C-alpha angles and dihedrals in degrees: 000000000000134000125190129244113210085347090279114072122054112233113205119232114204099176116138094013095127127064116221088225091060094055091044091053092049091049092052088054090050092049094053089045092051093049091048092050092051092050092048092048092052103040102029103033098028094231119167109233132171099242094188094063092047091049091054094049095043090042089058090058091048092050092049091050093049092049092047092049097049103033101045127052118256093248095053113137118204123239120230091265094044094051091046092053093046092053091043088055090053092050091049094046093050090046090052091052090049092049091060094043107051103291113234091356085074108091090215090069088095089072090079085082091070099072090040091056092046090051093051091049099045107028137061119265095260093056092042092052090049093052091044092051090050091050093050090048092052092045090052092049091047090055089057104031127035143118107265121235115252131194119231090264091055098256111144120230110231129181125194115268091241090062091045090053092045090053091050092048093047093052094046092049090046091053091052097042099042091043095054093038094050093046093049096047093046091049092052093047091050093045091052090048091054092047092050090050089053089050092052091049091052091049092047090052092051090049092050089053088052092050093047090051092053092049092049092051092048092048092049090051095047095046093052095082099052091045090052089053092050090049092051096047094045091051090053091049091052089056094045096049100056091127095048108067098183095048091043090055091052092050089048090052091050089051093051094047090051088055090050092050089049092053093047093049091046092055092044093048092046091051091049092050096042098045109024116001096067111096094206139356142180113297093246092052092053091051092047089053091051092049097041098093089056101045094086101048097100096270128098117246111193119195106200116189102205090182134215126339093207106025097268120145123257108277126239109229133197114259095233117174090229092060096044096045094043094049091045091054093050093048091048090053091051093048090049094055103031125100100223112324144047124192125204111191117199122195136152146177135192090276108031143031117210132190128183124194111197130172137185096238131109095280131228116329110253090233094064106026090095093050100044108139095036113119120244097012113186112230127156107227122221121237090255092055090049090053091049094050110016094170096046116110096198099223098133093236095125093054090045091055092047094047093047095048094046094046088054087064091052099264121155111212134197132179127207144146126250091223141002119285092240092056103121092190096076111131139165116282095030124112091237104121136072120336122202117185125194125188131182135182100250095232092058097066107010127092119242111258094246092060100048094098092058097071097140118061132189121305093268131115116268118255125224 
């Protein structure tokens, strides 16, 4: 749903957002409302209206709806151009009705805001601006040129010019305000929806890795017994076939291949148990697992266990994919932007678990530090940042995913810098860069003390 402009800024594509059936249904409601308003004006308020002109204008809407309903399938979605033309027709049709019924002296003139709001919500800015400009043009013309309203006795309904101007100003301001407001809110909702989808995909991937690791460990365990049998039988055949060289070589080959299979399954099973098959582990071990992919990238990642604040023992925490993936993303971000070193401080108490990720880079830019965690942040990167991370698009989606996943586990997060951006004494090896602090209530992610000796579960994949 997004394309990139200059490979940096996401450009929203709103094509095919609106179903034709939706606009047709809204137009039918408008048609019945227009007919009801005309009947009330004639029979209740005794206004003199030219029914023939209204019949032509409303009939055009009826014909368009009938054609759209019978010619196109029910699930047709309008293109950008198609939706623009449909809404432009609605603006023109309503303006024509207002022209024959007093222009801006008609209180229903405010309804011209409806198609403008729909346009801003469903179309790209260029199309929305075009429809808004057309609406303002028609409103201005209606203020100057229109057929006055007359009572049944021929008396003309006249309102003071100041009220006419006020009505015009209110509608124009409404077009501008509602247009911008509707476009902005819809864009933010859609952006958040796309970012949450990316978060769910990341979590699903992490869960699949967890499931695969469990299956690998279980397979390694189950295949151990038949391989041991093959090993034993082949060893006996080697001893029994001393006088048959060819057969003895075949039995020896089977024996060697059984050893090879045993070694492969042992490494696979160990990896599954060490990385994924364990249901929970000491806090330090979980953080080490999250940091492991980034410890061999030419930067130093120091895990510093600061220990307990009140003498409590190191907690065992559940190895939830959200925690591992979120921490891994934060550590990756720190490694990407540090000069030489990243520190991960680990401390805990009986009530809380706290982690701090600190680097010796330049820190978060002041322009975005208050918006960290928002998806698709717009930030112009410096030449130095481009050199550090040439493939990085700088949209903030990675931090959004990490923040969302970790907050789902109950984490409270804060972002800060170790020193001011204008500090010219920054140097490698100093905790002067970005600081990310995470804090959990201990009972949300830690294992009760009575279950800490049951770290390994059955050979079944972990569940989310």
